[in-house]
C-alpha positions as CSV (number, residue, x, y, z in Angstrom):
1,X,108.7,203.0,157.1
2,X,108.2,202.1,160.7
3,X,110.6,203.5,163.3
4,X,113.5,201.3,164.5
5,X,112.2,200.9,168.0
6,X,109.0,199.1,166.6
7,X,111.3,196.3,165.3
8,X,112.1,193.1,167.2
9,X,114.1,190.1,166.4
10,X,111.8,187.5,165.1
11,X,112.1,184.1,166.6
12,X,110.0,180.9,166.2
13,X,108.3,181.7,169.6
14,X,107.5,185.3,168.7
15,X,106.1,184.2,165.3
16,X,103.9,181.6,167.0
17,X,102.7,184.0,169.7
18,X,102.0,186.9,167.4
19,X,98.3,187.5,166.7
20,X,96.1,190.2,165.3
21,X,94.5,192.4,168.0
22,X,90.7,192.3,168.3
23,X,89.0,194.9,166.2
24,X,91.7,195.1,163.6
25,X,91.9,193.4,160.2
26,X,95.6,192.8,160.3
27,X,98.8,193.6,162.4
28,X,102.5,193.7,161.5
29,X,105.7,192.8,163.3
30,X,109.0,194.0,161.8
31,X,112.2,191.9,162.0
32,X,115.4,193.6,163.3
33,X,117.8,191.1,161.8
34,X,116.3,191.5,158.3
35,X,114.8,195.1,158.1
36,X,113.0,194.3,154.9
37,X,111.1,191.3,156.5
38,X,107.9,191.6,158.4
39,X,105.3,189.3,159.9
40,X,101.7,189.9,159.0
41,X,98.8,188.4,161.1
42,X,95.3,188.6,159.7
43,X,92.1,188.7,161.7
44,X,91.3,185.2,160.5
45,X,94.4,183.8,162.1
46,X,96.5,183.4,159.0
47,X,100.2,184.6,159.3
48,X,102.5,185.3,156.4
49,X,106.0,186.6,155.9
50,X,106.1,189.8,153.8
51,X,108.9,191.7,152.0
52,X,108.8,195.5,152.4
53,X,111.1,198.1,150.8
54,X,111.1,201.6,149.3
55,X,111.2,202.0,145.5
56,X,111.0,205.3,143.7
57,X,109.9,207.0,146.9
58,X,107.0,204.6,147.6
59,X,106.7,201.6,149.9
60,X,106.1,198.3,148.2
61,X,105.2,195.0,149.7
62,X,105.3,191.5,148.4
63,X,104.1,188.4,150.1
64,X,106.7,185.7,150.6
65,X,104.6,182.9,152.0
66,X,102.7,181.4,154.8
67,X,104.6,180.8,158.1
68,X,103.5,177.1,157.9
69,X,105.3,176.7,154.6
70,X,108.3,178.9,155.2
71,X,111.0,178.6,157.8
72,X,112.0,181.8,159.4
73,X,115.6,181.5,158.1
74,X,114.4,180.9,154.6
75,X,112.1,183.9,154.8
76,X,115.0,186.1,155.8
77,X,117.1,184.8,152.9
78,X,114.3,185.4,150.5
79,X,113.6,188.9,151.8
80,X,117.3,189.8,151.4
81,X,117.3,188.5,147.8
82,X,114.3,190.6,147.0
83,X,116.0,193.6,148.6
84,X,119.0,193.2,146.2
85,X,116.6,193.0,143.3
86,X,114.8,196.1,144.4
87,X,118.1,198.0,144.8
88,X,118.6,197.5,141.1
89,X,115.4,199.5,140.4
90,X,113.2,196.5,139.6
91,X,109.7,196.1,141.0
92,X,109.6,192.6,142.5
93,X,105.8,192.7,142.3
94,X,105.9,193.2,138.5
95,X,108.6,190.5,138.2
96,X,106.4,188.0,140.1
97,X,103.4,188.9,137.8
98,X,105.5,188.3,134.7
99,X,106.7,185.0,136.1
100,X,103.2,184.0,137.0
101,X,102.0,185.0,133.5
102,X,104.8,182.9,131.9
103,X,103.9,179.9,134.1
104,X,100.2,180.2,133.1
105,X,101.2,180.6,129.4
106,X,103.3,177.5,129.6
107,X,100.6,175.5,131.3
108,X,98.1,176.7,128.7
109,X,100.4,175.6,125.9
110,X,100.8,172.2,127.6
111,X,97.1,171.8,127.9
112,X,96.6,172.9,124.3
113,X,99.2,170.4,123.1
114,X,97.2,167.7,124.9
115,X,93.9,168.6,123.2
116,X,92.9,166.3,120.4
117,X,91.3,167.3,117.1
118,X,88.1,165.5,118.1
119,X,87.8,167.5,121.3
120,X,88.5,170.8,119.6
121,X,86.1,170.0,116.7
122,X,83.3,169.3,119.2
123,X,83.9,172.8,120.8
124,X,84.1,174.3,117.3
125,X,80.7,172.8,116.2
126,X,79.0,174.0,119.4
127,X,80.4,177.5,119.0
128,X,79.5,177.9,115.4
129,X,76.1,176.0,115.5
130,X,74.0,179.2,115.8
131,X,75.6,180.6,112.7
132,X,75.2,177.5,110.4
133,X,72.4,176.1,108.4
134,X,71.2,172.5,108.8
135,X,73.2,171.2,105.8
136,X,76.5,172.8,106.8
137,X,76.0,171.6,110.4
138,X,75.4,168.0,109.2
139,X,78.5,168.1,107.0
140,X,80.7,169.1,109.9
141,X,79.2,166.5,112.2
142,X,79.4,163.7,109.5
143,X,83.0,164.5,108.5
144,X,84.3,163.7,112.1
145,X,81.8,160.9,112.8
146,X,83.6,157.8,114.1
147,X,81.3,155.4,112.2
148,X,80.4,151.9,113.3
149,X,76.7,152.7,113.9
150,X,73.9,150.5,112.5
151,X,72.5,151.9,109.2
152,X,68.9,152.9,109.3
153,X,67.7,151.6,106.0
154,X,70.0,148.7,105.2
155,X,72.2,146.2,106.9
156,X,75.7,147.0,108.0
157,X,77.3,149.9,109.9
158,X,78.2,153.4,108.9
159,X,81.7,154.3,107.6
160,X,83.9,156.8,109.5
161,X,83.7,160.4,108.3
162,X,86.4,161.7,105.9
163,X,88.1,163.6,108.7
164,X,87.6,161.0,111.4
165,X,91.3,159.9,111.1
166,X,92.3,163.3,112.5
167,X,90.1,163.0,115.6
168,X,92.6,161.1,117.9
169,X,95.5,163.3,116.8
170,X,96.7,166.1,119.0
171,X,95.9,169.5,117.5
172,X,99.6,170.4,117.4
173,X,100.2,167.3,115.2
174,X,98.0,168.5,112.3
175,X,100.8,169.6,110.0
176,X,101.0,170.2,106.2
177,X,102.7,166.8,105.9
178,X,99.8,164.9,107.6
179,X,97.2,166.8,105.6
180,X,99.1,166.1,102.4
181,X,99.3,162.4,103.1
182,X,95.5,162.3,103.8
183,X,94.8,164.2,100.6
184,X,96.9,161.8,98.5
185,X,95.1,158.9,100.0
186,X,91.5,160.2,99.7
187,X,92.1,161.9,96.3
188,X,92.4,158.5,94.7
189,X,88.9,157.3,95.5
190,X,86.6,160.3,96.4
191,X,88.2,163.6,95.4
192,X,84.9,165.6,95.4
193,X,84.0,164.7,99.0
194,X,87.6,165.2,100.0
195,X,87.7,168.7,98.6
196,X,84.7,169.5,100.8
197,X,86.4,167.9,103.8
198,X,89.5,170.0,103.2
199,X,87.5,173.2,103.1
200,X,85.8,172.3,106.4
201,X,89.2,171.4,107.9
202,X,90.6,174.7,106.8
203,X,87.7,176.6,108.4
204,X,88.2,174.7,111.6
205,X,91.9,175.4,111.8
206,X,91.3,179.1,111.1
207,X,88.8,179.2,114.0
208,X,91.3,177.5,116.3
209,X,94.0,180.0,115.4
210,X,91.6,182.7,116.8
211,X,91.0,180.9,120.1
212,X,93.4,181.7,122.9
213,X,93.4,178.1,124.2
214,X,94.3,176.6,120.8
215,X,96.3,179.4,119.0
216,X,99.7,178.5,120.6
217,X,99.8,175.1,119.0
218,X,97.7,175.1,115.9
219,X,99.2,175.3,112.4
220,X,96.6,177.4,110.6
221,X,98.2,176.9,107.1
222,X,98.3,173.1,107.3
223,X,95.7,172.8,104.5
224,X,97.2,175.3,102.1
225,X,100.1,173.3,100.5
226,X,100.2,173.1,96.8
227,X,100.8,169.3,96.9
228,X,97.6,168.9,98.9
229,X,95.6,170.9,96.4
230,X,97.1,168.9,93.5
231,X,96.3,165.6,95.2
232,X,92.6,166.4,95.3
233,X,92.4,168.2,91.9
234,X,90.0,170.9,90.8
235,X,86.3,170.6,90.8
236,X,85.0,170.0,87.2
237,X,82.1,172.0,85.9
238,X,79.0,169.7,85.9
239,X,77.0,169.5,82.7
240,X,74.7,166.6,83.2
241,X,71.2,167.4,82.0
242,X,68.3,165.8,80.1
243,X,68.1,166.5,76.4
244,X,64.7,167.2,74.8
245,X,64.9,163.9,72.8
246,X,65.5,162.0,76.0
247,X,62.3,163.1,77.7
248,X,60.1,160.2,76.4
249,X,62.4,157.5,77.6
250,X,63.0,159.2,80.9
251,X,59.3,159.6,81.7
252,X,58.6,156.1,80.6
253,X,61.2,154.8,83.1
254,X,60.2,157.1,85.9
255,X,56.5,156.4,85.7
256,X,57.2,152.8,86.6
257,X,58.6,153.8,90.1
258,X,56.6,154.0,93.3
259,X,54.5,157.2,93.6
260,X,56.8,158.9,96.1
261,X,60.0,158.5,94.3
262,X,58.3,159.2,91.0
263,X,56.8,162.5,92.3
264,X,60.1,163.5,93.7
265,X,62.2,162.9,90.6
266,X,59.7,164.6,88.3
267,X,59.3,167.4,90.8
268,X,63.0,168.2,90.5
269,X,62.6,168.4,86.8
270,X,59.3,170.4,86.8
271,X,60.2,172.9,89.6
272,X,63.9,173.2,89.2
273,X,64.2,173.1,93.0
274,X,67.3,172.0,94.9
275,X,67.3,168.4,96.0
276,X,67.2,169.3,99.7
277,X,64.6,172.0,99.2
278,X,62.1,169.5,97.6
279,X,62.8,166.8,100.2
280,X,62.0,169.4,102.9
281,X,58.6,170.1,101.4
282,X,55.8,169.8,104.0
283,X,52.1,169.4,103.5
284,X,51.7,172.9,105.1
285,X,53.8,174.2,102.3
286,X,51.3,173.0,99.7
287,X,48.5,175.6,99.1
288,X,45.9,174.0,96.9
289,X,43.6,177.0,97.1
290,X,46.1,179.4,95.5
291,X,48.0,176.7,93.7
292,X,51.4,177.5,95.2
293,X,54.4,175.8,96.9
294,X,56.4,177.4,99.6
295,X,60.0,176.3,99.1
296,X,62.3,176.7,102.1
297,X,65.5,178.1,100.6
298,X,67.3,179.2,103.8
299,X,67.9,182.9,103.1
300,X,68.1,185.7,100.6
301,X,71.4,184.4,99.2
302,X,69.3,181.6,97.6
303,X,66.9,184.0,95.9
304,X,64.1,184.0,98.5
305,X,62.9,186.2,101.3
306,X,62.7,185.2,105.0
307,X,63.9,181.7,104.2
308,X,61.2,180.8,101.7
309,X,60.2,181.5,98.1
310,X,56.8,181.0,96.6
311,X,56.5,179.1,93.3
312,X,53.4,177.9,91.3
313,X,51.9,174.6,91.9
314,X,51.4,173.5,88.3
315,X,48.7,171.1,87.2
316,X,50.8,168.0,86.6
317,X,52.9,168.6,89.8
318,X,49.6,169.0,91.7
319,X,48.4,165.7,90.2
320,X,51.7,164.0,91.4
321,X,51.5,165.4,94.9
322,X,47.7,164.6,95.3
323,X,48.4,161.0,94.6
324,X,50.8,160.7,97.6
325,X,49.7,159.3,101.0
326,X,49.9,161.5,104.1
327,X,52.2,159.4,106.3
328,X,53.7,162.4,108.2
329,X,54.2,166.1,107.9
330,X,56.5,165.5,104.9
331,X,55.2,165.4,101.4
332,X,57.8,162.9,100.2
333,X,57.7,160.8,103.3
334,X,59.4,157.5,104.1
335,X,57.1,154.5,104.5
336,X,58.9,153.3,107.6
337,X,60.2,156.4,109.3
338,X,58.7,159.8,110.2
339,X,61.0,161.7,107.9
340,X,61.5,162.4,104.2
341,X,62.8,159.7,102.0
342,X,66.6,159.4,101.4
343,X,67.9,161.0,98.2
344,X,67.0,158.4,95.6
345,X,70.4,158.4,93.8
346,X,70.3,154.6,93.1
347,X,66.7,154.8,91.8
348,X,67.7,157.5,89.4
349,X,70.6,155.5,88.3
350,X,68.2,152.6,87.5
351,X,66.0,154.9,85.6
352,X,68.9,156.1,83.5
353,X,70.0,152.5,82.8
354,X,66.5,151.6,81.6
355,X,66.1,154.8,79.5
356,X,69.6,154.5,78.0
357,X,70.7,157.8,79.5
358,X,74.3,158.3,80.5
359,X,75.3,159.7,83.9
360,X,72.5,162.0,85.2
361,X,72.4,163.2,88.8
362,X,69.6,164.6,91.0
363,X,71.1,168.0,90.6
364,X,71.2,167.4,86.9
365,X,67.4,167.3,86.9
366,X,67.5,170.8,88.4
367,X,69.9,171.8,85.7
368,X,67.6,170.3,83.1
369,X,64.9,172.7,84.2
370,X,67.0,175.7,83.3
371,X,68.4,174.2,80.1
372,X,65.1,173.0,78.7
373,X,63.4,176.3,79.5
374,X,65.5,177.9,76.8
375,X,63.5,175.9,74.1
376,X,60.5,178.1,75.0
377,X,62.6,181.2,75.4
378,X,61.2,181.8,78.8
379,X,62.5,185.0,80.5
380,X,65.8,184.3,82.3
381,X,64.5,186.2,85.3
382,X,61.4,184.1,85.6
383,X,63.5,180.9,85.4
384,X,65.9,182.2,88.0
385,X,63.1,183.3,90.4
386,X,61.4,179.9,90.2
387,X,64.7,178.0,90.7
388,X,65.7,180.3,93.6
389,X,68.7,182.0,92.0
390,X,69.7,185.4,93.4
391,X,69.1,188.3,91.0
392,X,72.3,189.0,89.1
393,X,71.5,192.3,87.5
394,X,70.4,195.7,88.8
395,X,67.2,195.6,86.8
396,X,66.3,192.2,88.3
397,X,67.0,193.4,91.8
398,X,65.2,196.7,91.7
399,X,62.9,196.9,88.7
400,X,61.3,193.5,88.3
401,X,58.5,192.5,90.6
402,X,56.8,189.3,89.4
403,X,53.7,188.1,91.2
404,X,52.8,184.4,91.5
405,X,50.3,184.7,88.6
406,X,53.0,185.9,86.2
407,X,55.3,183.1,87.2
408,X,52.4,180.6,86.8
409,X,51.8,181.8,83.2
410,X,55.4,180.8,82.2
411,X,55.7,177.8,84.5
412,X,52.5,176.1,83.3
413,X,53.6,176.7,79.7
414,X,56.9,175.0,80.5
415,X,55.3,172.0,82.2
416,X,52.8,171.5,79.3
417,X,55.7,171.6,76.8
418,X,57.7,169.0,78.8
419,X,54.7,166.6,78.9
420,X,54.1,167.1,75.2
421,X,57.8,166.3,74.4
422,X,57.7,163.3,76.7
423,X,54.5,162.0,75.1
424,X,52.6,162.0,78.4
425,X,48.8,162.5,77.9
426,X,47.5,164.8,80.6
427,X,44.3,166.9,80.9
428,X,45.3,170.0,82.8
429,X,41.7,170.8,83.6
430,X,41.1,167.5,85.4
431,X,40.7,167.7,89.2
432,X,43.7,166.2,91.0
433,X,43.0,163.1,93.0
434,X,42.1,163.4,96.6
435,X,44.9,163.2,99.2
436,X,44.8,159.9,100.9
437,X,45.4,159.5,104.6
438,X,47.4,156.4,105.7
439,X,46.8,155.2,109.3
């Protein structure tokens, strides 16, 4: 502590006249009326009142405030108050830090409470984008889409996403009651899509609960109520698939469609590929020399390696693809847009109506591949590898290596049997038609 004789009674004039000497970074002037108060002048000209005291054998200092903002009398009063706090053994610096932290936490909570679900969802999508596949990203974007945009392929505007009603809500208002009311409303008309939306909403809230800026206000268990689950029901096991005796009628109806839709629908049946995988087929993926198709199946969890799997290009499938025009990089290309065709759900429904087949989905055609293959007693591992199923047994994972030629042996046998059952005459040795370029 400075000696008593270095103190002086601070006055407004002395405060105004006090400056930092040249060559020094700061200078101090101690008050004699309030021994714990001092005036600090910085080299830059700024002057502040500072509290100084001894605590546990050490000198501590705490800034009170700028002389322009604090009157001298108020600074003395504050210094005396801080001295009384210090006399109780408390560190005023730590107290100030705690108060500052509490203020910041309160401000953060107020800011979090003002955040809407739509704003947080946008941050969520950007944060998780590098970790998602294209389909999952599209689902998350579409679920929160406001709608109202012109449709690309028909008149009218797009409908809002299933979760768009939450977008204007504050994040703190997403409670179990709100989610339950939403589930009861959507479960009456589109429970399957609503179950997907609920899973996406749950993942979003779990992510928010891990973010410091959202965690104070988010209710992470808002989607876990029993009433919510019951309102949407449980997903039923799908079993739609073509029967052997339905193949003639199905082929007769499909062969009347335009070449692109025809090739796509029959391709699902003859390759067992997923709907999106076949739509994503590019001309570069078609190898006519080695008679193969490169199917982009995302990752090893889908049964492939490095995001692709190689399957045979069977004779009839080659014939279907060779008849398609090259409008763009996509094999099953739109005739108006530089992109693949939309999933032809309505065209398949028309085919089923003509053929007298009850409800059959696009995925049901993929299911038909695996189901009809059992008539020929094809090895289960071969069927799984062609369809892109992950090996389910140790022997399949580590002791079965099937080259493309071995897959082709079984795959061509399957295709020939399908055509025979459908009554479709086809000469497998005939050269496929030349690919036509459309300008």
